[in-house]
C-alpha positions, 0 to 999 in steps of 0.5 A: 506525497501522492506517490506514497499513497498508492492504495488510497489513490488506486483502490480507496478513491475509486471505491468511495467515488463509486459508492458516492455516486450510488448515495447521490443517486438515492438522495437526488432521485429516490429519497422519500419523506415520512408522514412528519416530513423527515427523510427516510433512510435507505434500507440496510440491504440497499446500502449493502448492495451499494457497497458490494457493487462499488467494491466489485468495480475495483478490478484485480488489475487495479489492485495489482497496479496499486501493490506494485506502485507502492512496492507491496508486491515484492515480485518487482524491484523497489527501484521500479516502484513509484516510491523509489521514483518520488523526487524527494523521498526516492533518493533518500530511501534508496540511499538508506536501503543501500546503506543497510544492504552494505551493513548486512553484507559486512555482518555476513562476511566470514572473515574470521572462519580461517582462524580455528578456535583451538589454535595455539596462538599466544596473545602478548600484551 
């Protein structure tokens, strides 16, 4: 299923890893206790900065690669995508796509265009 979760792997996971590092740094090195001995949560602005900085570490090329691998960027052939190359699901999806393409081609055939609507054919039953 890894091939089918390209956005999670290429974007969400690195973002969460970066954010997790910031949180761990705060907990391990800068977390303080109040007068009662309870931990003091970080200020909202600091958390917003963590999220912003974590997101900025996700490059445009990471996003482009994830979209291409997950076949969400239609500039690339589906056959080149990670989904199509998946050993179990790839052949099934490709077969279904081929079947749909054939069905669409049949529907688009103009095989009845050569018979005019107002012809003088007589149908005998």
